[in-house]
Backbone bond lengths (Angstrom), bond angles and torsions (degrees), N, CA, C in turn:
res aa  C-N    CA-C-N  psi(-1)  N-CA   C-N-CA  omega(-1)  CA-C   N-CA-C  phi
1 M - - - 1.442 - - 1.540 106.27 -
2 A 1.346 113.64 140.01 1.488 120.72 177.53 1.565 113.86 -64.14
3 A 1.262 113.11 145.66 1.445 114.71 175.34 1.540 113.54 -63.52
4 K 1.326 117.44 152.34 1.484 116.46 -174.45 1.512 105.96 -126.90
5 Q 1.303 114.54 150.36 1.397 119.13 174.40 1.520 108.38 -132.87
6 S 1.326 118.28 138.82 1.390 123.95 178.66 1.544 112.47 -86.86
7 L 1.367 115.46 130.96 1.456 117.97 -177.39 1.549 105.73 -126.77
8 N 1.341 116.89 145.79 1.435 122.49 175.29 1.523 103.57 -105.00
9 I 1.281 119.73 118.73 1.516 125.81 -177.65 1.471 111.51 -126.55
10 T 1.277 118.39 149.31 1.394 126.05 177.60 1.562 106.56 -112.75
11 L 1.275 117.19 134.41 1.464 120.33 -178.07 1.447 109.11 -124.20
12 P 1.338 118.83 149.07 1.480 121.86 171.64 1.587 106.46 -56.81
13 Q 1.251 116.26 151.94 1.521 121.19 -177.07 1.570 112.42 -56.69
14 D 1.309 113.50 -43.45 1.506 117.66 -179.02 1.574 111.31 -63.60
15 V 1.237 117.10 -36.73 1.476 119.63 178.66 1.510 110.47 -75.77
16 A 1.372 118.29 -37.55 1.453 120.03 172.08 1.488 115.41 -62.15
17 D 1.359 114.26 -32.43 1.449 121.62 177.70 1.596 108.27 -65.27
18 M 1.391 112.51 -46.04 1.501 117.29 -179.67 1.504 109.12 -59.10
19 V 1.349 119.11 -44.82 1.424 120.78 -178.12 1.532 109.52 -61.83
20 E 1.349 116.39 -48.29 1.572 117.32 176.96 1.473 111.21 -59.08
21 T 1.271 117.93 -36.40 1.569 118.40 -176.63 1.564 107.81 -66.49
22 K 1.356 115.27 -44.07 1.405 118.40 176.31 1.535 115.66 -55.20
23 V 1.338 116.33 -46.67 1.393 123.22 -177.97 1.561 105.77 -67.26
24 A 1.429 118.67 -48.44 1.465 117.48 -177.62 1.501 113.24 -62.06
25 S 1.397 116.56 -22.53 1.544 117.49 177.15 1.465 114.24 -70.08
26 G 1.314 113.59 -18.66 1.443 120.43 -178.31 1.587 111.47 88.83
27 Q 1.375 113.46 2.75 1.455 118.30 177.03 1.508 108.65 -69.69
28 Y 1.233 125.86 -31.87 1.431 130.59 -177.36 1.515 110.82 -127.52
29 Q 1.382 116.55 145.14 1.476 118.83 -176.85 1.558 110.53 -75.06
30 D 1.348 116.51 -31.50 1.488 114.23 179.10 1.571 105.04 -161.94
31 A 1.382 112.06 179.06 1.448 114.91 179.27 1.460 118.56 -60.90
32 S 1.279 116.41 -32.36 1.484 120.51 177.12 1.476 110.86 -59.00
33 A 1.357 115.70 -43.98 1.455 117.36 -179.92 1.556 113.13 -64.47
34 V 1.257 115.44 -35.10 1.512 119.38 173.97 1.481 112.42 -58.42
35 I 1.346 116.09 -53.02 1.388 129.23 178.67 1.530 109.57 -55.31
36 D 1.356 113.42 -52.18 1.470 118.49 177.71 1.521 116.15 -53.78
37 D 1.323 112.75 -45.65 1.503 118.98 -175.40 1.526 109.62 -71.38
38 S 1.350 114.78 -35.63 1.393 121.24 -178.97 1.674 109.77 -65.19
39 L 1.345 107.29 -45.23 1.543 108.78 179.33 1.572 111.48 -68.02
40 R 1.301 117.42 -33.45 1.436 119.44 178.97 1.617 109.19 -64.65
41 Y 1.332 114.15 -41.86 1.465 118.19 175.90 1.571 110.40 -61.67
42 L 1.316 116.84 -45.21 1.408 118.31 179.99 1.545 114.53 -61.99
43 A 1.360 116.03 -34.86 1.507 122.85 173.88 1.500 108.53 -63.94
44 E 1.322 116.72 -47.13 1.468 119.59 179.90 1.550 111.98 -61.84
45 R 1.346 118.44 -39.45 1.421 122.78 176.88 1.522 110.29 -63.92
46 D 1.315 116.84 -41.00 1.507 119.76 -178.55 1.532 108.11 -63.26
47 V 1.347 116.61 -40.38 1.438 118.42 176.02 1.528 113.89 -64.45
48 A 1.239 120.74 -36.66 1.388 128.54 179.88 1.545 109.37 -66.89
49 V 1.353 115.74 -44.13 1.469 120.30 -179.66 1.490 107.03 -67.07
50 E 1.251 122.71 -46.54 1.453 126.98 177.15 1.492 111.70 -52.27
51 R 1.377 114.59 -50.86 1.462 119.87 178.45 1.529 110.10 -59.36
52 W 1.273 121.45 -44.53 1.485 126.56 -176.82 1.531 105.48 -64.82
53 L 1.298 120.27 -43.61 1.453 119.96 -179.85 1.544 110.52 -63.72
54 I 1.308 116.26 -44.35 1.507 119.22 177.38 1.540 114.00 -65.30
55 E 1.362 113.50 -46.38 1.464 117.34 -169.59 1.520 113.81 -85.17
56 D 1.296 113.30 -29.70 1.589 116.74 -176.71 1.460 114.57 -113.65
57 V 1.347 118.71 -51.72 1.414 120.90 -172.08 1.481 110.65 -72.12
58 T 1.262 123.76 -45.83 1.428 125.15 -176.69 1.556 109.81 -62.63
59 P 1.328 120.16 -49.06 1.483 115.95 179.56 1.496 111.87 -63.60
60 T 1.330 119.78 -35.46 1.381 121.08 176.15 1.495 116.48 -61.10
61 Y 1.391 111.20 -45.47 1.491 118.04 178.46 1.546 108.03 -63.01
62 D 1.378 118.26 -44.15 1.446 118.80 179.46 1.521 114.72 -57.88
63 K 1.404 114.52 -39.63 1.450 119.78 175.55 1.470 113.43 -62.98
64 M 1.341 112.98 -44.40 1.538 117.50 179.73 1.505 109.93 -63.42
65 K 1.436 118.78 -40.17 1.352 118.92 -178.11 1.507 115.12 -66.50
66 S 1.451 114.43 -36.02 1.450 120.00 176.92 1.510 113.74 -71.47
67 D 1.395 117.23 -27.61 1.492 121.67 -175.95 1.564 106.89 -139.37
68 P 1.315 121.36 78.25 1.486 124.49 179.82 1.473 113.11 -55.55
69 E 1.300 120.38 -26.38 1.425 125.06 -176.00 1.606 108.13 -63.55
70 R 1.237 116.61 -23.71 1.498 118.55 179.42 1.506 113.76 -66.63
71 G 1.339 115.64 -18.82 1.445 120.71 -171.16 1.532 111.41 -73.05
72 L 1.324 117.71 163.16 1.440 124.80 179.58 1.500 108.27 -120.30
73 T 1.316 116.15 147.27 1.438 121.94 178.16 1.563 107.22 -76.90
74 A 1.313 117.44 159.20 1.441 118.76 179.60 1.492 110.55 -59.54
75 D 1.355 117.26 -38.07 1.452 120.46 175.57 1.519 112.90 -57.10
76 E 1.340 115.74 -45.40 1.505 120.72 178.82 1.478 109.97 -60.48
77 V 1.335 118.96 -47.38 1.496 122.80 179.25 1.470 109.42 -55.32
78 R 1.397 116.96 -49.91 1.446 122.05 -179.36 1.487 111.93 -58.78
79 R 1.327 118.86 -42.82 1.469 121.35 -178.71 1.460 110.35 -65.97
80 R 1.338 116.26 -43.96 1.551 117.22 175.10 1.543 116.87 -64.19
81 L 1.272 116.48 -33.01 1.499 121.01 178.59 1.503 105.67 -72.95
82 D 1.374 119.62 -45.28 1.443 121.59 179.96 1.586 111.99 -57.51
83 A 1.268 116.40 -38.42 1.467 125.59 179.86 1.443 107.42 -65.97
84 K 1.321 116.80 -49.39 1.482 122.20 179.38 1.551 113.44 -60.35
85 V 1.274 116.13 -42.55 1.447 123.36 -178.32 1.555 106.16 -67.30
86 A 1.355 116.93 -43.94 1.457 117.71 179.08 1.507 110.09 -63.65
87 A 1.285 119.34 -40.08 1.428 121.70 -179.80 1.599 110.25 -61.90
88 L 1.326 115.51 -43.77 1.423 121.52 -178.79 1.541 107.08 -63.19
89 L 1.313 115.55 -46.43 1.566 116.93 179.51 1.517 111.56 -60.15
90 R 1.358 115.98 -39.08 1.509 118.14 179.86 1.526 108.04 -64.60
91 E 1.380 120.37 -38.52 1.461 124.97 -178.56 1.561 109.62 -64.07
92 T 1.337 117.62 -43.83 1.445 121.24 -178.60 1.479 115.15 -75.61
93 S 1.309 119.37 -22.35 1.434 122.24 -179.99 1.548 112.51 -92.90
94 E 1.317 118.10 -11.14 1.413 117.80 176.32 1.594 112.47 -75.59
95 P 1.279 114.44 142.28 1.532 116.84 -176.65 1.530 109.84 -73.33
């Protein structure tokens, strides 16, 4: 079993209410379990963001830096997104 340390923390009321709701639902045994699970999730998210930055963002940045002509203006990005949204709306509204 991992070593444990007791901490005294102060949470904003809305966060404390969320912790209490999770415990009251029976999903967690106590507030410590809620906080523990939350911090584990945060650590997993941090690892995923780091992996995304290394595997996707950095290579894309490097490609853009080596060939700036590949880039799009903000107006072009907006136009493409608007067209994509319009197409999706057409798809969902068709019988």
